[in-house]
C-alpha positions as MATLAB code, in Angstrom:
seq = 'MTDASLVYVTASTLEEAREIAKAAVEAKLAACANILGGIESSYWWNGELHRDQETALILKTKTSLVPQLTQKVREVHSYDCPCVVALPIGGGNPDFLQWISDETQ';
ca = [
      19.974  -13.815    1.470;
      16.571  -14.772    2.221;
      13.085  -14.634    0.446;
      11.902  -12.140    2.937;
      11.468   -8.434    2.937;
      10.309   -5.485    5.075;
       7.985   -3.208    3.246;
       7.736    0.328    4.717;
       4.607    2.346    4.079;
       3.330    5.709    5.257;
      -0.380    6.445    5.778;
      -2.321    9.612    6.296;
      -3.869    8.361    9.690;
      -3.699    5.546   12.167;
      -6.959    4.323   10.824;
      -5.741    4.115    7.274;
      -2.546    2.288    8.354;
      -4.899   -0.224   10.199;
      -6.919   -0.819    7.013;
      -3.778   -1.259    4.844;
      -2.338   -3.812    7.460;
      -5.778   -5.658    7.660;
      -5.935   -5.914    3.743;
      -2.376   -6.968    3.412;
      -2.537   -9.739    6.271;
      -5.968  -11.011    5.207;
      -4.933  -11.378    1.681;
      -1.859  -13.336    2.916;
       0.451  -10.769    1.184;
       1.995  -10.062    4.487;
       2.722  -12.320    7.414;
       2.504   -9.497    9.809;
       2.193   -5.648   10.038;
       3.728   -3.371   12.598;
       2.002    0.089   13.026;
       4.746    2.312   14.455;
       2.507    5.190   15.076;
       2.745    9.043   14.491;
       5.543   10.330   12.412;
       6.181   13.939   11.025;
       6.933   13.764    7.343;
       8.535   16.700    5.276;
       8.508   16.355    1.582;
       7.969   17.948   -1.878;
       4.592   17.507   -3.557;
       3.421   19.265   -6.762;
       6.244   21.903   -6.278;
       5.428   22.763   -2.752;
       7.193   21.890    0.385;
       4.892   20.061    2.782;
       5.076   19.007    6.507;
       2.372   16.533    7.770;
       1.578   14.101   10.434;
       1.491   10.545    9.176;
       1.513    7.013   10.424;
       4.189    4.439    9.399;
       3.959    0.792    9.163;
       6.160   -2.162    8.305;
       4.872   -5.158    6.515;
       6.793   -8.441    6.728;
       6.490  -10.661    3.486;
       8.222  -12.681    0.809;
      10.339  -10.808   -1.472;
       8.584  -12.525   -4.385;
       5.243  -11.066   -3.148;
       6.347   -7.443   -3.007;
       4.726   -6.648   -6.450;
       1.427   -7.867   -5.394;
       1.616   -6.436   -1.944;
       2.506   -3.099   -3.510;
      -0.586   -3.285   -5.669;
      -2.854   -4.079   -2.733;
      -1.477   -1.079   -0.673;
      -2.115    1.212   -3.755;
      -5.748   -0.201   -3.933;
      -6.302    0.553   -0.276;
      -4.248    3.750    0.117;
      -5.871    7.156   -0.033;
      -2.685    8.869   -1.609;
      -1.979    9.332   -5.457;
       1.459    8.137   -4.922;
       1.917    6.217   -1.702;
       5.342    5.441   -0.081;
       5.771    1.559   -0.591;
       9.432    0.805   -0.144;
      10.707   -2.874    0.176;
      14.020   -3.709    1.873;
      15.258   -7.248    1.604;
      16.093   -9.074    4.804;
      19.726  -10.323    4.670;
      19.362  -12.706    7.592;
      17.807  -13.030   11.062;
      16.189  -15.631   13.092;
      15.648  -18.635   10.723;
      12.429  -19.629   12.545;
      11.033  -16.219   12.132;
      11.849  -16.013    8.644;
      10.433  -19.493    8.109;
       7.214  -18.239    9.834;
       7.057  -15.186    7.368;
       7.176  -17.760    4.469;
       4.612  -19.976    6.002;
       2.026  -17.298    6.603;
       2.129  -15.766    3.173;
       0.785  -17.176   -0.022;
];
């Protein structure tokens, strides 16, 4: 197991995803952000079924920074309850995983 995680986030628009990515990378809470583009989301909110267009992004960070990164996303995000889900990275290119560590605080 490494000290690296992928953090999956959904945003209302491409512009919002870019703002989240910029805030996270500038604060050194993420080494990298990949904006995946348009997705269609179906979900329950306030007792109603919704279907909306969103933009997904993946942030690469140290697992130990996930709480701080989550807080940063919540500060920038327009949603009351944004999707921020961390998935630990179990392995991969050691040089890339070291880069994630080197580029985050």
